[in-house]
C-alpha positions as CSV (number, residue, x, y, z in Angstrom):
1,M,0.0,-0.1,0.3
2,T,1.3,3.3,-1.1
3,T,2.0,6.1,1.4
4,A,3.0,8.6,-1.5
5,S,0.4,11.9,-1.4
6,P,-2.2,11.9,-4.0
7,I,-1.4,14.5,-6.6
8,V,-4.2,16.3,-8.3
9,L,-3.5,17.9,-11.6
10,V,-5.3,21.3,-12.8
11,H,-5.2,22.2,-16.6
12,G,-5.2,25.5,-17.9
13,A,-7.5,27.5,-20.4
14,W,-8.3,25.7,-23.6
15,G,-7.1,22.5,-22.4
16,G,-8.3,19.0,-20.4
17,A,-6.9,16.3,-18.5
18,W,-5.2,15.0,-21.8
19,I,-2.5,17.8,-21.6
20,W,-0.8,15.7,-18.7
21,R,-0.6,12.6,-20.5
22,R,3.2,12.4,-20.4
23,V,3.4,13.0,-16.8
24,L,1.0,10.5,-15.6
25,A,3.1,7.3,-16.2
26,P,6.2,8.1,-14.8
27,L,4.3,9.9,-11.4
28,R,2.3,6.6,-10.9
29,A,5.3,4.6,-11.2
30,V,6.7,5.9,-7.8
31,G,3.7,5.3,-5.8
32,H,1.4,8.4,-6.4
33,E,-2.4,8.2,-6.8
34,V,-2.7,10.8,-9.9
35,H,-5.8,12.6,-11.0
36,A,-5.8,15.1,-13.7
37,V,-9.0,17.1,-13.7
38,T,-10.9,18.2,-16.8
39,L,-12.6,21.6,-15.9
40,T,-16.6,21.8,-16.9
41,G,-16.5,23.4,-20.6
42,D,-12.9,22.1,-21.5
43,G,-11.3,18.8,-23.2
44,E,-13.9,15.9,-23.4
45,R,-16.6,18.1,-21.3
46,A,-16.5,20.6,-23.8
47,H,-20.1,19.7,-25.1
48,L,-21.0,20.8,-21.3
49,R,-20.2,24.4,-22.1
50,H,-23.0,27.2,-21.5
51,P,-22.5,30.7,-20.7
52,G,-23.3,30.2,-16.9
53,I,-20.0,28.5,-16.3
54,G,-17.7,30.5,-14.0
55,L,-14.7,30.3,-11.7
56,R,-16.8,28.8,-8.6
57,A,-18.0,25.9,-10.9
58,H,-14.4,25.2,-12.0
59,I,-13.3,24.9,-8.2
60,D,-16.2,22.8,-7.6
61,D,-15.0,20.6,-10.2
62,V,-12.0,19.9,-8.6
63,L,-13.7,19.8,-5.0
64,G,-15.8,17.0,-6.5
65,L,-13.2,15.1,-7.7
66,V,-11.4,15.3,-3.9
67,A,-14.6,14.1,-2.3
68,A,-15.4,11.6,-4.5
69,E,-12.0,10.0,-4.4
70,E,-11.8,10.8,-0.4
71,L,-8.3,12.2,-0.9
72,S,-6.1,14.0,1.8
73,D,-2.2,15.2,2.1
74,I,-3.0,16.0,-1.4
75,V,-0.3,17.9,-3.8
76,L,-2.5,20.1,-5.9
77,V,-0.9,21.2,-9.0
78,G,-2.4,24.1,-11.5
79,H,-1.2,25.3,-14.8
80,S,-1.9,28.8,-16.2
81,Y,-5.3,29.6,-15.6
82,G,-5.5,26.4,-13.3
83,G,-3.8,28.6,-10.5
84,L,-6.8,30.8,-9.9
85,V,-8.7,27.1,-9.5
86,I,-6.4,25.5,-7.3
87,T,-6.3,28.7,-5.4
88,G,-10.0,28.6,-4.7
89,V,-9.6,24.8,-4.1
90,A,-7.3,25.1,-1.6
91,D,-9.2,27.6,0.4
92,A,-12.2,25.6,0.5
93,L,-10.1,22.5,1.5
94,L,-8.2,24.3,4.9
95,A,-11.6,25.6,5.6
96,Q,-12.8,22.0,6.5
97,G,-9.7,21.4,8.5
98,P,-5.7,20.3,8.6
99,G,-4.9,17.3,6.6
100,R,-6.3,18.0,3.4
101,L,-3.2,19.9,1.2
102,R,0.4,18.7,1.8
103,Q,1.5,21.6,-1.2
104,L,0.3,23.7,-3.8
105,V,2.1,24.0,-6.8
106,Y,1.8,26.7,-9.4
107,V,3.7,25.7,-13.0
108,D,3.6,28.8,-14.7
109,A,0.3,29.9,-13.4
110,M,-1.5,32.5,-12.6
111,V,-1.3,33.3,-8.4
112,P,-3.9,35.8,-7.4
113,L,-4.6,37.9,-4.4
114,P,-7.2,38.1,-2.6
115,G,-10.2,39.7,-4.5
116,E,-8.4,39.2,-7.8
117,F,-9.8,37.5,-11.1
118,W,-8.2,36.6,-14.5
119,A,-8.4,40.0,-16.0
120,S,-6.8,42.0,-13.3
121,Q,-3.2,42.2,-14.7
122,H,-5.1,43.3,-18.1
123,S,-5.0,46.3,-19.7
124,A,-8.7,48.1,-20.7
125,E,-8.2,47.4,-24.0
126,V,-7.0,43.9,-23.1
127,Q,-10.1,43.3,-21.6
128,A,-12.7,45.1,-24.0
129,S,-10.6,43.0,-27.1
130,R,-11.1,39.7,-24.9
131,T,-14.8,40.5,-24.1
132,A,-15.5,41.2,-27.9
133,L,-14.2,37.9,-28.8
134,A,-15.8,35.8,-26.4
135,L,-19.1,37.5,-27.3
136,A,-18.5,36.9,-30.9
137,N,-17.8,33.0,-29.8
138,D,-20.8,31.8,-27.9
139,N,-19.5,33.3,-24.4
140,A,-15.9,31.3,-25.1
141,L,-12.7,32.2,-25.2
142,P,-11.2,30.9,-28.6
143,P,-7.2,29.0,-28.2
144,P,-4.1,30.5,-29.3
145,D,-2.5,28.8,-32.3
146,G,-0.3,26.3,-30.6
147,A,2.8,27.6,-33.1
148,S,3.0,30.6,-30.9
149,F,4.2,28.8,-28.1
150,D,7.9,26.8,-27.5
151,L,6.8,23.3,-29.2
152,T,7.8,21.5,-31.8
153,E,6.0,21.3,-34.9
154,A,4.1,18.1,-33.9
155,D,3.6,19.2,-30.3
156,A,1.9,22.5,-31.7
157,A,-0.6,20.5,-34.0
158,W,-1.3,18.4,-31.1
159,L,-2.4,21.4,-29.1
160,N,-4.4,22.9,-31.9
161,R,-6.6,19.5,-32.7
162,R,-7.0,19.2,-28.8
163,H,-7.7,22.9,-27.5
164,V,-11.0,23.8,-27.6
165,P,-13.0,27.3,-26.5
166,H,-12.5,28.1,-23.1
167,P,-15.6,29.4,-20.9
168,F,-15.5,33.1,-20.4
169,G,-17.4,33.4,-17.4
170,P,-14.2,33.1,-15.0
171,Y,-12.6,36.0,-16.9
172,R,-14.0,38.7,-14.4
173,E,-15.3,36.8,-11.6
174,P,-13.2,37.8,-8.5
175,L,-11.5,34.8,-6.5
176,P,-12.2,35.9,-2.4
177,Y,-9.9,33.6,0.0
178,D,-8.4,33.4,3.1
179,A,-4.6,35.0,2.2
180,D,-3.3,33.7,6.0
181,R,-5.0,30.2,5.6
182,L,-3.4,29.6,2.4
183,A,-0.1,30.8,3.9
184,T,-0.2,27.6,6.1
185,V,0.2,25.6,3.2
186,P,3.9,25.2,1.0
187,R,3.5,26.9,-1.9
188,A,5.5,26.6,-4.9
189,F,6.5,28.6,-8.6
190,I,7.6,26.7,-11.4
191,D,8.7,29.3,-13.8
192,C,9.1,28.0,-17.3
193,N,10.6,31.0,-19.0
194,D,12.8,30.2,-21.9
195,P,11.0,31.7,-23.6
196,P,8.5,33.5,-21.1
197,Y,4.7,33.6,-21.6
198,P,4.2,37.4,-21.3
199,T,1.0,36.9,-19.4
200,I,2.8,35.4,-16.4
201,A,5.4,38.1,-16.3
202,P,3.7,39.6,-13.4
203,M,3.3,36.5,-11.8
204,R,7.1,35.8,-11.6
205,R,7.9,38.6,-9.9
206,R,4.7,38.4,-7.4
207,V,6.2,34.8,-6.4
208,R,9.9,36.3,-5.8
209,E,8.2,39.4,-3.6
210,L,6.1,38.0,-1.8
211,P,7.2,35.6,1.5
212,G,6.8,32.0,1.3
213,W,7.5,31.1,-1.9
214,H,9.8,28.3,-3.4
215,V,10.3,29.1,-6.7
216,L,12.1,26.8,-9.4
217,E,12.8,27.1,-13.0
218,I,12.8,24.7,-15.9
219,A,14.0,26.5,-19.7
220,T,11.3,25.9,-21.8
221,G,7.9,27.7,-22.8
222,H,4.6,27.7,-21.3
223,F,3.8,23.8,-21.6
224,P,6.3,22.0,-19.6
225,M,4.1,18.8,-19.3
226,V,4.4,18.9,-23.2
227,S,7.8,20.2,-24.3
228,R,9.8,18.9,-20.6
229,P,7.7,16.3,-18.9
230,Q,10.9,14.9,-17.5
231,E,11.9,18.0,-15.6
232,L,8.2,19.0,-14.6
233,V,7.9,15.4,-13.4
234,Q,11.3,15.8,-11.1
235,H,10.3,18.6,-9.7
236,L,7.1,17.4,-8.7
237,L,8.4,14.5,-7.2
238,A,10.7,16.7,-5.2
239,L,8.0,18.9,-4.1
240,A,5.9,16.1,-3.2
241,A,8.3,14.4,-1.1
242,R,9.1,17.8,0.9
């Protein structure tokens, strides 16, 4: 019977559980129970997308998995937009009592302050542009071209085939949470900065300025689970063992 902490993986915008495919077997091979969540409206759950989906629905997706699988001592991992989701999940789990979380890991992800939301770091012009884009696409944000990331041609094509429009509701939904409560859990940020994804630049600065953060780096682009899965696995295993 394994004593390794369970690992819960939360994808970013436009993705799904499939994005973690290359890290699942190596993590499980050393004894971790690993769950990759697909958020409502994304991945194989794209058929469930509707205009009412917000950040709280995605937080509830993860909380539902944790409850159904009866998980505790969790290593909770979020990529990109998934950083918002795992922050809300962590706050809810910690409110239930101690022992639920072992480690929070933000993989090139959003690291919100209490009350912030996805659009908080965007200019008014960017917010207006994204709002117009979403309104023209059934209240969803179309995915970017995979070729814009640091990926092989084959991997960029893989993303383009599988990425789906992401529900727009979370874009302006604030995330209130208890920062003091969250500070009781070890938090790590995996900075994928070669080349750096511009959207994450404020988060890179934030985790280096705020106390309590353990910052690691991978010399790759925004999708390390695709471009550098072995290095990402090594970091996750080391963090899970802390």
